N, C-alpha and C positions, 0 to 999 in steps of 0.2 A: 476448411473446414467451417462448421456452421454456428453461426449469433449463438443456437443455444447449447452446444457443446463450451466455449467461451464460457458464454453467462455459467454451466455450471461449474469449470473449472473456480470460473472465479468466485463463484461461491463455495468450495472448497478450500481456496487459501484466503476467505475471509475465516472457515469456519477453524482451519488451521490456525491461521490468525489470533483467532479470538481465545482459543486453546493453551495455546503460547504462553498469554498475557495475564493471562487466571493461573498456572498452570510453573510456573516457572518464576522464581524470587530472583536469579539471578537479573540484573541492570541490564547486561549487553544481549543477555538472549530474550531477553524481555523489551528491547531495542529490535532486535531480531523479526519478532515475530508482532509487531508491531508496524514493519514495514510489509512485511508478508497482509498482516489485512489492509493495510491502504492500497496492497498490486492487486487483490482482492477486488478492492471496490473502483480503480483504475477501470480490469478488465470487465466489468460484471456491467459499467457505465458505456464504456466502449460496444460492448457485444447489442446492448440498447438501445446506439446510437447506430449501428448496423443492423441491426434489422431494421431501425426504421428508415433504412435509405434502401433496406431490400424489400420493403411492401410498400415503393413505389411512392411515396414522399421523397421531396425534393435534400439531396447532400446537403447537409448544413455542418459547414467546419467547424463549426462552436465547440461543439461535443472535441471535438480534436484537439484544441483550445486549451481546451478544458483538464485534459489531460494529461497533456505534455504540462500547464502550468503546473498542474499538482504535485507529475515528478518531479520536478526541477523545485516546487520548495519540500517537497519531502526527503530529498537528498540534504538539502542545505537542512533541517530539520535536525536530523539522521547525524549529522557531522558535531552539530551543537551537541547534540544529546550526549552520542559519544568522547566528545572534549571533557563536559562536564561530568560524568562517569567516571571517567580519566583523573580528571582533578579531583573528585571527592575520592577514588581511590589511593592518589597520593597522598592527599590531607588525613587520612585515615593512620597511612602507613609512619610520616610526622611523631616523634615522642610529645 
């Protein structure tokens, strides 16, 4: 697949994630929508880096390192957010 297709798919993921953030009131669905948004941003960033490498520029490992670091940070932030939502739901159930 070409970098253009990856860019368009990333833009679609960003749009779906943004819609989910704005339209869904449930906390877990908002976390999922935020993850979709982040995945789309990572995909667009990777597509831009790939397109630059295909244009004859030297392959740069920095965009790949940034995307991998972003994925790890997003995973850690997601686990923290889910833990906080579960703790909040647990606190609301107590009398």
